[in-house]
C-alpha positions as CSV (number, residue, x, y, z in Angstrom):
1,M,-19.9,220.7,66.4
2,K,-17.9,218.6,69.0
3,K,-19.9,215.5,67.7
4,V,-18.8,216.2,63.9
5,M,-15.1,217.1,65.3
6,A,-14.9,214.0,67.2
7,L,-16.5,211.6,64.4
8,T,-14.3,213.0,61.7
9,E,-10.9,213.6,64.3
10,I,-10.6,216.9,63.2
11,A,-8.5,218.9,66.0
12,P,-10.0,222.8,66.7
13,D,-6.9,224.4,65.3
14,E,-7.5,222.5,62.1
15,C,-10.7,224.2,61.4
16,L,-10.7,227.2,63.8
17,Q,-9.5,230.6,63.7
18,P,-9.5,233.0,66.6
19,K,-11.2,236.3,65.5
20,G,-10.8,238.2,69.0
21,E,-13.3,238.9,71.3
22,G,-14.1,234.9,72.1
23,K,-15.2,234.7,68.3
24,Y,-13.8,232.3,65.8
25,M,-14.1,231.5,61.8
26,L,-14.7,227.9,61.2
27,D,-13.4,226.3,57.9
28,L,-16.2,224.8,56.6
29,W,-14.8,223.8,53.4
30,E,-12.3,221.5,55.4
31,V,-14.9,220.4,57.9
32,N,-16.9,219.5,54.8
33,R,-13.9,217.4,53.2
34,R,-13.3,215.7,56.2
35,V,-16.9,214.6,56.9
36,I,-17.0,213.4,53.1
37,M,-13.9,211.5,53.5
38,H,-15.2,209.8,56.7
39,A,-18.2,208.7,54.8
40,G,-15.9,206.8,52.6
41,V,-15.2,208.8,49.5
42,P,-11.7,209.0,48.9
43,D,-9.7,212.3,49.1
44,E,-8.8,212.4,45.2
45,N,-12.5,212.3,44.5
46,I,-13.3,215.4,46.6
47,M,-12.8,219.0,44.9
48,V,-12.9,222.0,47.5
49,G,-13.5,225.1,45.1
50,R,-12.3,227.7,48.0
51,V,-14.7,230.2,46.2
52,C,-16.4,232.7,49.1
53,T,-19.9,232.8,47.9
54,C,-20.0,235.7,50.3
55,C,-17.5,237.6,48.4
56,H,-18.7,236.6,45.0
57,S,-22.6,236.3,45.1
58,N,-22.8,235.9,41.7
59,F,-21.7,232.4,42.1
60,A,-24.5,229.8,41.9
61,V,-23.6,226.5,43.9
62,F,-24.0,223.5,42.3
63,L,-23.1,219.9,43.7
64,T,-22.6,217.5,40.9
65,V,-22.4,213.6,41.9
């Protein structure tokens, strides 16, 4: 995780939310968006659905290129 954050210049406070007792929630949508941008994809070509697949398990996840 530290390597990804360093590579994409993501500060911990931009993608980690403290949940108490030394636990954190990772904003994987934001981390993935930044990794894709770092790979050269313009921000305007990235769409983040922000649909929780845990809360909405009836959704299938598709990647279109």
